[in-house]
C-alpha positions as CSV (number, residue, x, y, z in Angstrom):
1,M,74.7,-18.8,5.6
2,L,71.6,-20.6,6.7
3,R,70.6,-19.7,10.3
4,I,69.3,-22.5,12.4
5,I,67.2,-22.7,15.6
6,D,67.1,-26.3,16.7
7,T,63.7,-26.9,18.2
8,H,64.5,-30.4,19.7
9,Q,67.7,-30.7,21.6
10,H,68.3,-32.8,24.7
11,L,70.9,-32.8,27.4
12,W,71.0,-35.1,30.3
13,D,73.2,-36.1,33.2
14,T,72.4,-39.4,34.8
15,T,74.8,-38.7,37.7
16,N,72.5,-35.9,38.9
17,L,69.0,-36.7,37.5
18,E,67.0,-39.9,37.1
19,Y,65.7,-40.9,33.6
20,P,63.9,-44.2,34.0
21,W,63.3,-44.8,30.3
22,L,67.1,-45.0,29.7
23,E,67.1,-48.4,31.2
24,G,66.1,-49.8,27.8
25,F,68.5,-47.6,25.8
26,D,72.0,-48.5,27.0
27,L,73.6,-46.7,24.0
28,L,72.2,-43.4,25.3
29,R,72.9,-44.0,29.0
30,K,75.6,-41.5,29.4
31,R,76.1,-37.8,30.0
32,Y,75.2,-35.4,27.1
33,T,76.5,-32.0,27.7
34,A,76.4,-28.5,26.1
35,E,80.0,-29.1,25.0
36,G,79.1,-32.3,23.3
37,Y,76.2,-30.6,21.6
38,R,78.5,-27.9,20.2
39,E,80.9,-30.6,18.9
40,A,78.0,-32.3,17.2
41,I,76.8,-29.2,15.3
42,G,80.3,-28.4,14.1
43,D,80.3,-25.6,11.6
44,L,76.6,-25.4,11.2
45,N,75.2,-22.0,12.0
46,V,73.0,-23.1,14.9
47,I,72.2,-19.9,16.8
48,R,69.9,-21.1,19.5
49,S,68.3,-24.4,20.7
50,V,65.0,-25.3,22.3
51,H,65.7,-27.8,25.0
52,V,63.0,-30.4,25.3
53,E,62.7,-32.4,28.5
54,G,64.4,-35.7,28.6
55,D,61.5,-37.5,30.3
56,P,63.0,-37.4,33.8
57,A,61.5,-39.0,36.9
58,E,58.5,-37.0,38.1
59,T,60.4,-36.1,41.2
60,D,63.1,-34.4,39.0
61,V,61.0,-32.3,36.6
62,V,61.8,-29.0,38.4
63,K,65.4,-30.1,39.2
64,E,66.0,-30.7,35.4
65,V,64.9,-27.1,34.6
66,E,67.1,-25.7,37.4
67,W,70.1,-27.6,35.9
68,L,69.3,-26.4,32.4
69,T,68.9,-22.8,33.5
70,Q,72.4,-23.0,35.0
71,I,73.8,-24.3,31.7
72,S,72.0,-21.6,29.8
73,E,73.6,-18.9,31.9
74,T,77.1,-20.1,31.1
75,D,76.8,-21.6,27.6
76,G,74.2,-19.4,26.0
77,M,72.9,-21.8,23.4
78,I,69.6,-22.7,25.1
79,G,67.0,-20.1,24.1
80,A,63.9,-21.8,25.5
81,I,63.0,-24.8,27.6
82,V,60.1,-27.2,27.2
83,A,59.7,-28.8,30.6
84,A,58.2,-32.1,31.8
85,A,55.1,-32.1,33.9
86,P,52.6,-34.8,35.0
87,L,49.6,-32.8,33.6
88,E,47.1,-35.6,34.2
89,K,47.7,-35.6,38.0
90,P,46.2,-33.4,40.7
91,S,49.7,-31.9,41.3
92,A,49.9,-30.4,37.8
93,E,48.9,-26.8,38.6
94,A,51.3,-26.5,41.5
95,I,54.2,-27.9,39.4
96,L,53.4,-25.5,36.6
97,E,53.6,-22.7,39.1
98,Q,57.1,-23.8,40.0
99,L,58.2,-24.2,36.4
100,T,57.0,-20.8,35.2
101,G,59.3,-19.3,37.8
102,F,62.1,-20.0,35.4
103,G,62.1,-17.4,32.6
104,L,63.2,-19.8,29.8
105,V,60.3,-22.2,30.3
106,V,57.9,-21.7,27.3
107,G,56.1,-25.0,27.0
108,V,55.4,-28.5,28.5
109,R,55.7,-31.9,27.0
110,R,53.9,-35.0,28.4
111,M,55.1,-38.0,26.5
112,A,52.6,-40.5,25.0
113,W,55.1,-42.3,22.8
114,H,55.9,-45.1,25.3
115,H,52.7,-44.9,27.3
116,P,50.9,-48.3,27.5
117,D,47.5,-46.7,26.8
118,P,47.2,-45.6,23.1
119,Q,44.3,-43.3,24.2
120,F,46.4,-41.5,26.8
121,Y,46.1,-38.1,25.0
122,A,42.4,-38.4,24.8
123,T,41.8,-39.1,28.6
124,P,39.9,-36.4,30.5
125,E,42.6,-36.0,33.1
126,L,45.3,-35.3,30.5
127,I,43.0,-33.0,28.5
128,N,42.2,-31.0,31.6
129,G,45.9,-30.7,32.4
130,V,46.7,-29.4,29.0
131,K,43.9,-26.8,29.3
132,L,45.7,-25.4,32.3
133,L,48.6,-24.3,30.1
134,T,46.6,-21.3,28.8
135,K,46.7,-19.9,32.4
136,F,50.5,-19.9,32.2
137,D,50.8,-19.0,28.6
138,L,52.6,-22.3,27.8
139,S,52.5,-24.4,24.6
140,F,52.2,-28.1,24.5
141,E,54.4,-30.7,22.8
142,L,52.6,-33.7,21.4
143,C,55.0,-36.7,21.3
144,A,52.9,-39.5,19.9
145,N,53.7,-42.3,17.5
146,H,51.5,-43.0,14.5
147,A,49.2,-45.3,16.4
148,Q,48.5,-42.6,19.0
149,L,47.6,-39.8,16.5
150,P,43.8,-40.3,16.7
151,A,44.0,-39.6,20.4
152,A,46.2,-36.6,19.7
153,I,43.6,-35.3,17.4
154,E,41.0,-35.6,20.1
155,L,43.2,-33.7,22.5
156,I,43.7,-30.8,20.0
157,K,39.9,-30.6,19.3
158,A,39.4,-30.2,23.1
159,T,42.1,-27.5,23.5
160,P,41.6,-25.0,20.8
161,D,43.3,-22.2,22.8
162,V,46.6,-24.1,23.3
163,R,49.4,-23.8,20.8
164,H,50.6,-27.3,20.0
165,A,53.9,-28.6,18.5
166,L,53.7,-32.1,17.0
167,N,57.1,-33.8,17.7
168,H,59.0,-36.1,15.4
169,C,56.8,-35.9,12.3
170,G,54.0,-37.7,14.2
171,G,56.1,-40.9,14.5
172,P,55.5,-42.6,11.1
173,D,56.5,-46.3,10.7
174,V,59.1,-45.6,8.0
175,K,60.8,-48.9,8.5
176,G,57.6,-50.8,8.0
177,G,56.8,-48.6,4.9
178,Q,53.4,-47.6,6.3
179,F,52.3,-44.3,4.8
180,E,48.6,-44.7,5.7
181,P,46.8,-44.0,8.0
182,W,49.7,-41.7,9.2
183,A,49.3,-39.4,6.2
184,T,45.6,-38.9,6.7
185,H,46.0,-38.2,10.4
186,I,48.7,-35.6,9.5
187,N,46.2,-33.9,7.2
188,E,43.7,-33.9,10.1
189,L,46.3,-32.4,12.5
190,A,47.4,-29.8,10.0
191,A,43.8,-28.6,9.6
192,F,44.0,-27.1,13.1
193,E,45.7,-23.7,12.8
194,N,47.1,-23.9,16.3
195,V,49.3,-26.9,15.4
196,H,52.9,-26.7,14.2
197,C,55.0,-29.7,13.4
198,K,58.7,-30.5,14.0
199,V,60.6,-32.2,11.2
200,S,62.6,-34.3,13.6
201,G,63.1,-37.8,15.0
202,I,62.4,-39.5,11.7
203,V,65.7,-41.2,11.0
204,T,65.3,-43.4,14.1
205,T,61.9,-44.7,12.7
206,A,63.5,-45.8,9.4
207,S,65.4,-48.9,8.4
208,E,68.9,-49.6,9.6
209,N,70.4,-48.7,6.2
210,W,68.0,-45.8,5.5
211,T,68.3,-43.5,2.5
212,R,67.1,-40.1,1.7
213,E,64.6,-41.6,-0.7
214,E,63.1,-43.7,2.1
215,L,62.5,-40.5,4.2
216,K,61.5,-38.2,1.3
217,P,57.8,-39.1,0.9
218,Y,57.1,-38.5,4.6
219,I,58.9,-35.2,4.7
220,Q,57.2,-34.0,1.5
221,H,53.8,-34.9,2.9
222,L,54.5,-32.7,5.9
223,V,55.4,-29.9,3.6
224,E,52.2,-30.4,1.6
225,A,50.1,-30.6,4.8
226,F,51.6,-27.8,7.0
227,G,53.3,-25.7,4.4
228,Y,56.6,-24.0,5.3
229,E,54.7,-21.6,7.5
230,R,54.1,-24.2,10.3
231,L,57.1,-26.6,10.1
232,M,60.2,-26.3,12.4
233,F,63.5,-28.1,12.2
234,G,64.6,-30.3,15.1
235,S,67.6,-32.5,15.5
236,D,66.5,-34.8,18.3
237,W,70.1,-34.9,19.4
238,P,71.4,-37.1,20.9
239,V,68.7,-39.7,20.2
240,C,69.2,-39.1,16.4
241,T,72.8,-40.5,16.8
242,L,71.3,-44.0,17.0
243,A,70.8,-43.6,13.2
244,A,72.6,-40.5,12.0
245,T,74.9,-37.7,13.0
246,Y,73.6,-34.2,13.5
247,Q,75.4,-33.2,10.3
248,E,73.9,-36.1,8.3
249,W,70.4,-35.3,9.3
250,V,70.7,-31.6,8.4
251,A,72.2,-32.6,5.0
252,V,69.3,-35.0,4.3
253,L,66.6,-32.5,5.2
254,L,68.2,-29.8,3.1
255,G,68.5,-32.2,0.2
256,T,64.9,-33.2,0.5
257,V,63.7,-29.6,0.5
258,E,66.1,-28.5,-2.2
259,D,63.3,-26.9,-4.3
260,A,62.3,-24.6,-1.4
261,S,63.0,-20.9,-1.8
262,D,65.4,-19.2,0.5
263,A,62.5,-17.7,2.4
264,E,60.9,-21.1,2.9
265,R,64.1,-22.6,4.2
266,N,64.4,-19.7,6.5
267,R,60.9,-20.4,7.8
268,L,61.7,-24.1,8.3
269,F,65.1,-23.7,10.0
270,Y,64.8,-20.4,11.8
271,E,61.9,-18.0,11.7
272,N,59.0,-20.3,12.7
273,A,60.9,-21.5,15.8
274,S,61.8,-17.9,16.8
275,E,58.1,-17.0,16.7
276,F,56.6,-20.1,18.2
277,Y,59.0,-20.2,21.2
278,S,59.4,-16.4,21.6
279,I,63.2,-16.7,21.5
280,S,65.0,-13.5,22.4
281,F,68.4,-12.6,20.9
282,E,69.2,-9.8,23.3
C-alpha cells in the first residue's frame, strides 16, 4: 500500500487565532481540526503530515505553533511544522528564536502570493531575513504565483545555503491556459539543486469544471524539470476542497504519474518529504 507524507496540510481555529486573509474566503472561514483532516484522508495511508502555517496575524505566529504542538501531542499525525514569521522585519531573529524552541518547527513560510508587491521576494529586507534561516537550520517555503516567480528566482540566487520548497507548483494560471512563461521559470528554479517543489494547490488554479487532462501538462512539466528526486506530494487541505476532495486530488495525481515506477511514486509521496523535513517515526 502506498505510504504518504502530506507536505502541505493546514489546520486553523478562528475562535482562538486571527487569520486576516479569511475575510475574503467565506467558504473556508470555519474550524479545521485534526479530526476533520483524518475524515478527509479516509482510507488513504497517510502516515504523517507537514503542517504549513495558515498565514495568521503576525501577533499570533508563535501562538499558532503552540496550538499545533498541543495537537501533535494528542493526535500524532503532524510530523513537522512550517511556521509563519515576518522575515523582512527587524523582529525576525527574535521570533525565529522563539519558534525554534518548539521541536517540530523545521521551516518558515513567508507568503508572497497575495502580497501587493510582485517583487516582494527580491527585496533586500526579505532576502536578509531568509539568510537568517541558516543560523537556525530552517528551510524556506516559497509561496509565489506565476507572476512572482522571477522574484523568487532572485531570492534563491541570493540564498544558496538555504533549502527551499516551492509551494503549489509555482502557481500556474491553469484556468487561463498559460503555460509560458511559467514553464521556463520552473526550469530556472529546478536548476538550483537546493530547491524542491510541492505538487500541490493546482486544482484551485484550474477551471471550475477541471479535468485531469487540463492539469496533466503542468504536472508532467514539473516531473521533467525536477525529476522524482525533488518533488513532494501536498494536499493543500482544506483549501483544495474549494475545487476537489482530498481523495479526488490523490486519484488525479496518481493517474497523471501512472507511468512512474514504484520507487518513483515512493519518492514523490513519501521518501522525499521524510528526508527534506527530517520527519521521525520513533
